[in-house]
Phi, psi and omega in degrees: 000137181297129176254119191247130174256145174256130179237142169222191176238172189291344178284353176290341174058030175286151181291152178300324180296316180293319179300313181293316182299327185251014175053045180271133175271144184231127173266119185273139171273189184227151175242137180247119179230126180051041178066012174254140184258130180238135177281126181301144177075338181254307184260344176211137183234175187304313182296325177300316185287326176300319179294322179296315180298321182289328184282333181212091185292345180268356184272134178241121178278169175241159177231159182223143183290159169297131184279156176306321180295326176299317179293320179302316179294320180293317179297322178296321178295318179298316178296318179299328180281001172102012181268146177266327189223147176226146173242113178261121179250113190236171179298148179304136176298343176288343184248343182197155175276002186302312181297319178300318180294330178295330178287342181267353185282158173280130181255347180059226180272003180274128175277122185241124172261131181248122183242123175280113181290344182071015190202196183203168180057212184292348171293326171284322183299325180287337172292321175298316178302316178300317179298317178300317180296319178295322178296319179295335178283352177090016180287151175286162183302316180299321179292318179298313181298320179298316180291322178298313182297327179287341180270341182296133183098349180260001177258144182222154179221128175264120189240123177259123183250128172288329177207149178256005187295323180290317181295317179294318181298326180272357179074015183262059186206140181290169184298315180296313181294330178295322177294321179297325186293349178278349180277133183294135172053047190284321180047067185268166167254121178247156172247132174255118181271175183283017176241010176082019182247138175266140172224152181282135173256310184203143177266155168047067179253139166286165179300317181297319178291328176295317176307310184297316182291319178299316178301314180300316182294316182296316180298318179292319183291314183284323176054235182263014181303143182250346184231098182209156177250146178235154169214149175233133182213144181222167178287311178204343186268095182296334184296331180294326177292316179300319181291323176293317183294329177298330180281342189235036183302317182292323177293316177304314188295338182260353183291144177293322179205148179230132174245135176231130182190195180243153173297136174288178185296324180295312180292321179299329179298333181255341184256334187085176187267351183260356181288147170218158185211153174228131182216175185206162170225121176261129179261121177249104182237000000 
């Protein structure tokens, strides 16, 4: 019987508890600070980066993709652990070279399926969650990959930014949003679609108005759907997630799965510590 491993990368921002519980392998990206390179999740973590952002708001870090050799070593480890097949679900190539580098790695005797999540952070993480659920249902790797690919592009995330300077500096921003980023103190709501593109929803929102608009959008988007995943993620302020969830108790109660967490250090390098987001994946089968 085929033994299948699920792999993702550190930008999926899944909790350590969920990763451990479901035997998920993780390829870590890197953060560059003061010309020193730190491995995400091991040498630098989300709380570390939040403190860095708070201490020097003018400082912009850099990030680096997982290297092909990193993937080669990880694939060898997966094979050594007794797996025949692996499904790697990774960050959109529009946002990082990580997925491209996975294609350059040595796979040895391990059969590796590579799936572009079209996204990042927990928006990527819920695709991983979907893969885990399909694996638990006993589906073969080819069937899982087919269902994953059919779901890509159907997940969306509404992201409220206190500042766009980090996103702009890293080049991780769409053309429309880039024009918006030249406006002083803009505090916009952007939507990140399942194809790795940002688009503007609304300019100059207070946090309370952002809550209201996000709630309206989520309710309209999900509608009468019965099979969907949700996620809430913030830079460092957990209370914003609590306040959003209070508005969406009925939506929460019907979700197949909910992830709540913080942006990891790689995503924080481009989003800053005050950003928060709410997103979903609707499964139509």
